[in-house]
C-alpha positions in Angstrom: 27.4 -14.8 96.0 24.3 -13.6 94.3 26.0 -11.3 92.0 27.2 -13.9 89.5 23.7 -15.3 89.4 22.2 -11.9 88.7 24.7 -11.5 85.9 23.7 -14.8 84.3 20.1 -13.8 84.6 20.7 -10.4 83.0 22.7 -12.1 80.2 19.9 -14.5 79.4 17.3 -11.7 79.6 19.3 -9.5 77.2 19.8 -12.4 74.8 16.2 -13.4 74.9 15.1 -9.8 74.3 17.6 -9.5 71.3 16.2 -12.7 69.8 12.6 -11.5 70.2 13.5 -8.2 68.5 15.1 -10.2 65.6 12.1 -12.4 65.2 9.7 -9.4 65.2 11.9 -7.6 62.6 11.9 -10.4 60.1 8.5 -9.6 58.6 9.7 -6.1 57.9 12.2 -7.3 55.4 10.1 -10.1 53.8 11.4 -12.8 51.5 12.8 -12.1 48.1 10.4 -11.6 45.3 10.7 -14.3 42.6 10.7 -13.0 39.0 11.1 -14.8 35.8 11.7 -13.2 32.4 11.5 -14.7 28.9 11.1 -13.5 25.4 9.3 -14.8 22.4 10.8 -15.3 19.9 14.3 -15.3 21.2 15.6 -13.6 18.0 13.0 -10.9 17.0 12.5 -10.0 13.4 12.1 -6.4 12.2 8.4 -5.5 11.8 7.1 -8.7 13.6 5.7 -8.7 17.2 8.2 -9.5 20.0 6.9 -10.4 23.5 8.7 -9.9 26.8 6.9 -11.9 29.5 7.6 -11.1 33.2 6.3 -13.6 35.7 6.0 -12.5 39.3 5.4 -14.7 42.3 2.3 -12.8 43.5 -1.2 -14.3 43.1 -3.2 -11.0 42.7 -2.6 -9.3 39.3 -4.1 -5.9 40.3 -1.5 -5.6 43.1 1.4 -6.1 40.7 2.9 -3.0 38.9 5.6 -3.5 36.2 7.2 -0.3 35.0 9.1 -0.6 31.7 12.3 1.3 31.1 12.8 4.0 28.5 12.6 2.2 25.2 15.3 2.3 22.6 14.2 4.0 19.3 14.3 0.5 17.7 11.2 -0.6 19.6 7.5 0.6 19.6 5.2 -0.6 22.4 2.2 -2.3 20.9 0.2 -3.4 24.0 0.5 -4.6 27.6 -1.5 -7.5 29.0 -1.7 -8.7 32.7 -3.2 -12.0 33.8 -3.0 -14.7 36.4 -1.2 -18.0 35.5 -0.8 -21.4 37.1 3.0 -21.8 37.8 3.7 -25.5 37.2 7.4 -24.9 37.9 6.5 -23.6 41.4 4.1 -26.3 42.9 1.1 -25.0 40.8 1.1 -21.7 42.7 -0.7 -18.7 41.2 1.7 -16.2 39.6 1.0 -12.9 37.8 2.1 -12.6 34.2 2.7 -9.2 32.6 3.3 -9.4 28.8 4.8 -6.4 26.9 4.4 -6.8 23.1 6.8 -4.7 21.0 7.3 -4.1 17.3 11.0 -3.8 16.3 11.4 -1.3 13.5 15.2 -1.5 13.0 17.6 -4.4 12.6 20.7 -4.6 14.9 21.7 -5.2 18.5 20.1 -3.1 21.2 19.8 -2.9 25.0 16.6 -2.9 26.9 17.2 -1.7 30.5 15.7 -3.2 33.6 12.0 -3.5 34.3 10.9 -2.4 37.8 8.4 -4.7 39.6 6.4 -3.5 42.6 4.0 -5.4 44.9 2.5 -4.4 48.2 5.3 -6.1 50.1 8.3 -6.2 47.8 10.2 -4.5 44.9 12.5 -6.0 42.4 14.3 -5.2 39.2 15.1 -7.4 36.2 18.5 -7.6 34.6 19.1 -5.5 31.4 18.3 -7.4 28.3 20.5 -7.3 25.2 18.6 -8.4 22.1 19.4 -8.6 18.4 16.8 -7.8 15.7 17.1 -9.6 12.4 16.3 -8.1 9.1 14.3 -11.2 7.9 13.8 -14.7 9.1 16.9 -16.7 8.1 18.3 -14.0 5.9 21.6 -12.2 6.6 21.4 -9.3 4.1 24.3 -7.4 2.5 24.6 -3.8 3.7 25.6 -1.0 1.4 26.1 2.2 3.5 25.7 5.5 1.7 25.3 9.2 2.5 22.8 11.7 1.3 21.9 15.3 2.1 18.4 16.1 3.4 16.6 19.4 3.9 15.6 19.4 7.6 12.3 21.2 7.0 11.1 18.2 4.9 13.1 15.0 5.4 13.7 13.9 1.8 16.7 13.8 -0.4 18.1 17.2 -1.5 17.3 17.8 -5.2 19.1 19.9 -7.8 16.3 22.5 -8.0 16.5 24.1 -4.5 16.5 27.8 -4.7 17.5 30.3 -2.0 17.6 34.0 -1.8 20.6 35.9 -0.5 20.4 36.1 3.3 18.0 33.2 3.5 19.0 30.2 5.7 18.8 26.6 4.8 19.6 23.8 7.3 20.8 20.5 5.8 21.4 17.1 7.4 23.9 14.5 6.2 22.1 11.1 6.7 23.9 7.7 6.8 21.6 4.9 5.6 21.8 1.1 5.2 24.6 0.9 7.8 25.4 -2.6 9.1 24.3 -2.7 12.7 27.0 -5.1 13.6 29.6 -2.5 13.0 30.3 0.3 15.6 29.5 3.9 14.8 31.8 6.7 16.0 30.1 9.7 17.6 31.6 12.4 15.4 31.9 12.7 11.6 35.1 14.0 10.1 34.0 16.9 7.9 35.9 20.1 7.7 34.1 23.2 6.3 36.1 25.7 4.2 35.7 29.4 4.5 33.8 30.9 1.6 33.1 34.4 0.4 29.8 33.5 -1.3 28.1 32.0 1.7 28.3 31.4 5.5 28.7 27.8 6.4 28.1 26.7 10.0 28.2 23.3 11.7 25.2 22.6 14.0 25.0 20.0 16.8 23.3 16.7 16.2 20.6 15.8 18.7 20.2 12.3 20.1 17.0 11.5 18.2 18.6 12.7 15.0 21.7 10.5 15.6 19.4 7.5 16.1 17.7 8.3 12.7 21.2 8.3 11.1 22.1 12.0 11.0 25.9 12.3 11.2 26.3 16.0 10.4 24.2 19.1 10.3 25.0 22.2 8.2 23.5 25.7 7.9 24.0 27.6 4.7 23.4 31.4 4.3 24.1 32.6 0.7 25.6 36.1 0.6 25.9 36.7 -3.2 23.5 36.1 -6.0 25.4 33.3 -7.7 24.9 29.6 -7.8 26.6 27.8 -4.9 28.4 24.5 -5.3 30.0 22.5 -2.5 32.3 19.5 -3.1 33.5 17.2 -0.3 36.3 14.6 -0.3 35.9 10.9 0.5 35.9 10.0 4.2 36.9 7.0 6.2 34.2 6.4 8.9 34.3 3.4 11.3 36.4 1.4 8.9 34.2 2.1 5.9 35.1 4.4 2.9 32.1 6.7 2.1 31.5 9.2 -0.6 29.8 12.5 0.5 27.6 13.9 -2.3 28.1 17.4 -3.4 25.6 20.3 -2.8 24.4 22.6 -5.6 22.1 25.5 -4.8 20.5 28.2 -7.0 20.8 31.6 -5.4 18.9 34.7 -6.4 19.0 38.2 -5.2 16.3 39.3 -2.8 15.3 39.8 0.8 14.6 36.6 2.7 11.0 35.8 3.3 9.4 36.1 6.7 6.6 34.1 8.1 5.6 30.5 8.1 6.2 30.0 4.4 9.9 30.8 4.6 10.2 28.8 7.8 8.7 25.7 6.2 10.8 26.0 3.0 14.2 26.6 4.5 14.0 24.9 7.9 15.3 28.0 9.7 12.7 27.9 12.4 15.0 25.9 14.6 17.5 28.8 14.9 15.4 31.9 14.5 11.6 31.2 14.3 9.5 33.9 12.7 6.8 35.7 14.7 3.7 33.5 15.3 5.4 30.3 14.2 4.8 27.2 16.4 8.0 25.8 17.9 8.2 22.0 18.0 10.0 20.6 21.0 12.4 17.7 20.6 11.0 15.3 23.1 8.1 12.9 22.2 5.7 14.5 24.7 6.8 18.0 23.7 6.3 17.2 20.0 2.8 16.1 20.8 2.2 19.4 22.6 3.5 21.3 19.6 1.2 19.4 17.3 -1.7 20.2 19.5 -0.8 23.9 19.6 -0.9 23.9 15.8 -4.2 22.0 15.7 -5.9 24.2 18.2 -5.3 27.2 16.0 -7.0 25.9 12.9 -9.9 27.8 11.4 -13.2 27.5 13.2 -16.5 29.2 12.8 -17.4 32.2 15.0 -19.3 31.8 18.2 -23.0 31.3 17.4 -25.5 34.2 17.8 -28.8 33.4 19.4 -31.5 35.6 20.9 -32.0 35.1 24.7 -35.0 33.0 25.7 -38.0 34.5 27.6 -37.2 32.3 30.6 -34.0 32.8 32.6 -32.9 35.6 30.3 -30.2 37.0 32.6 -28.7 33.6 33.4 -28.5 32.8 29.7 -26.8 36.1 28.9 -24.3 35.6 31.7 -23.3 32.0 30.7 -23.3 32.7 27.0 -21.2 35.9 27.5 -18.6 33.9 29.5 -18.5 31.2 26.9 -18.1 33.8 24.1 -15.2 35.4 25.8 -13.3 32.1 26.0 -14.2 31.3 22.4 -12.8 34.6 21.2 -9.6 33.9 23.1 -9.1 30.7 21.1 -10.0 28.6 24.2 -12.9 26.7 22.5 -12.7 23.5 24.6 -13.0 25.7 27.8 -16.0 27.4 26.3 -17.8 24.2 25.5 -16.9 22.7 28.9 -18.5 25.8 30.6 -21.7 25.4 28.5 -21.9 21.7 29.3 -21.4 22.2 33.0 -24.1 24.8 33.3 -26.4 22.8 31.0 -26.4 19.9 33.5 -26.2 21.8 36.8 -28.3 24.9 36.6 -32.1 25.2 36.4 -31.7 27.3 33.3 -29.4 24.7 31.7 -31.9 23.7 29.1 -31.7 27.1 27.5 -28.0 26.6 26.8 -28.4 23.3 24.9 -29.2 24.8 21.4 -26.3 27.3 21.8 -23.9 24.5 22.7 -25.0 22.4 19.8 -24.4 25.3 17.3 -20.9 25.9 18.9 -20.0 22.3 18.3 -21.2 22.4 14.8 -18.9 25.4 14.2 -16.0 23.0 15.0 -17.5 20.3 12.7 -18.8 18.1 15.6 -22.3 16.6 15.1 -24.7 14.4 17.1 -23.2 14.7 20.5 -25.1 13.7 23.7 -26.9 16.3 25.7 -26.0 16.7 29.4 -28.4 15.0 31.9 -30.3 17.5 34.1 -29.0 17.3 37.6 -30.5 19.6 40.2 -27.9 21.2 42.5 -27.1 19.2 45.7 -28.1 22.1 48.0 -31.6 22.3 46.4 -32.1 18.6 46.9 -30.9 18.7 50.5 -33.2 21.7 51.3 -36.2 19.9 49.7 -35.5 16.7 51.7 -35.0 18.6 54.9 -38.3 20.5 54.4 -40.4 17.5 53.4 -39.3 15.2 56.3 -41.1 17.3 59.0 -44.2 17.6 56.8 -44.3 13.9 56.4 -43.9 13.2 60.1 -46.6 15.8 60.9 -49.0 14.4 58.3 -48.5 10.8 59.6 -49.2 11.8 63.2 -52.3 13.8 62.1 -53.5 10.8 60.1 -53.3 8.5 63.1 -55.7 10.8 65.0 -58.2 10.9 62.2 -58.0 7.3 61.1 -61.7 6.7 62.0 -62.9 9.9 60.4 -63.9 10.5 56.9 -61.0 12.8 56.3 -58.4 10.0 56.5 -58.4 9.5 52.7 -57.7 13.2 52.1 -54.7 13.0 54.5 -53.4 10.0 52.7 -53.1 12.0 49.5 -51.6 14.9 51.4 -48.9 12.5 52.7 -48.4 10.7 49.4 -47.5 13.9 47.5 -44.6 14.9 49.8 -43.5 11.3 50.0 -43.2 11.1 46.2 -41.3 14.4 46.1 -39.0 13.1 48.9 -38.3 9.9 47.0 -37.6 11.9 43.9 -35.1 14.1 45.8 -33.4 11.1 47.3 -33.1 9.5 43.9 -31.6 12.7 42.5 -29.1 12.8 45.4 -28.2 9.2 44.9 -27.6 9.8 41.2 -25.4 12.7 42.1 -23.1 10.7 44.4 -23.2 7.3 42.6 -22.5 8.5 39.1 -19.0 9.8 39.6 -17.6 9.3 36.1 -15.5 12.3 35.3 -16.3 14.0 32.0 -14.3 16.4 30.0 -14.1 18.2 26.6 -11.0 17.3 24.6 -8.5 19.4 22.8 -7.3 18.2 19.4 -5.0 15.3 20.4 -3.7 11.9 19.5 -5.1 8.7 21.1 -2.6 5.9 21.9 -3.2 2.2 22.5 -1.1 2.4 25.7 -0.1 5.3 28.0 3.2 5.9 26.3 4.2 8.2 23.4 6.3 5.3 22.1 3.1 3.3 21.7 1.0 3.0 18.5 -1.2 5.9 17.7 -4.7 4.8 16.9 -6.4 8.0 15.7 -6.9 11.7 16.7 -9.7 13.2 18.7 -11.1 16.4 17.2 -11.2 19.6 19.2 -14.3 20.1 21.3 -15.4 16.5 21.5 -17.0 15.5 24.9 -15.7 12.2 26.5 -15.9 10.2 29.6 -12.8 9.4 31.7 -12.5 5.7 32.3 -9.0 5.3 33.8 -6.0 7.4 34.8 -2.3 6.6 35.0 0.1 9.4 36.0 0.0 12.0 33.2 -2.2 9.8 31.0 -6.0 9.5 30.9 -8.1 6.8 29.1 -11.1 8.5 27.6 -14.1 7.2 25.6 -16.4 9.3 23.4 -20.1 8.7 22.8 -19.6 6.9 19.5 -17.2 4.4 21.1 -13.8 5.7 20.2 -11.4 5.2 23.2 -7.7 5.6 23.8 -5.0 7.0 26.1 -4.4 10.8 25.8 -2.2 13.2 27.8 -3.9 14.8 30.8 -3.3 18.3 29.6 -5.6 17.7 26.6 -8.7 17.5 28.9 -10.9 20.3 30.1 -12.9 18.8 33.0 -16.4 20.1 33.7 
């Protein structure tokens, strides 16, 4: 008779346990994160600021992270602003507003993918946003599409006076301009190349950035005979529009093709077969920045300065100067200056390196930089403090025994000197640990307003300039120089010291 009762008790016990587990698990899932998105203006205009505001139901702005998607080529990121706002639509709660300001640089219809919102308890994504950029406010212009040939080494219309030598390569791009963005564009371009005896004609693939710029066809030409070359193309029907392809006329002379940077810059052949020593420019935005830096770092600079070793700390000076000279001769000038600055601030002989470091910066055209602050090594400060504490305790005990004697004043001076040295050591130690601002020497690099290569470029830092690191974000670092110039740079452009 007790068995049914036991079953009912077990049933209620198991049901209560399951309910308790469900109640305990609710906080793990949390409630949905409320997010509002609006744009201003609704119909952006080419060249005018366009703001995308993302409002998040979270009261603490530093705890809200909004990651933008990969931007279409039609947008340039101008700035990002985060602030707290009073949400009158939500019972006057505090929400976090993140505003992205863009500059549309092309007219047409584009897609902006989802933004990702992250808070300590939730994650959310916005819906993709389709927006249309107008050419001008209230004006629907007439489009007249046309084609032109450009020399890839210098994006400008191909003129009649281009001269090539036999065996020399020239890469041309057929660019479609003034296309109505409301009309679709097919991916391929119908252009058939005829076989010629006077030249080799080769079709090249069109990259995604080139297609966004309007390139519809790429052509490589290698003249084989010393006679003028003329190419004529028929009319084409492209995406419902009849287009005329301009002809190509080249002057060809006999001779061997040039080698080196001059030929690469004039013919654009570095993409297929770069000459020795030429700098290859990657396709991506970050890679293009790295390519520019590689070219900038190799610019002409003065030799490493020659200075006679000082009388004091002669060996330490020769060792540090020799290491910096070796880096300088290898073309690693920022590393050489970072080594000098580190030793200038940390070593007892650092003051002997200050004139050498100033002359090395002047060889790069940098003037009036701040000297490094003298900072005794931590181990020396700790040893001094450890040695002075027993002396202070012993002197104090000795002073108590002789407080009535005439020698008490002398003991006070004996105690005061170690106490002063002790306080100085503690102050130096505190300065070491409290001032943790990272410092670095910069390579030649671009400074951006926001940590994104799609953002606006403010200026360029010269090679060898010292700067303080104020903030970090993934592969980006916000730096500030002594004269007040500040901006976001890629982390690989810093040499910490």
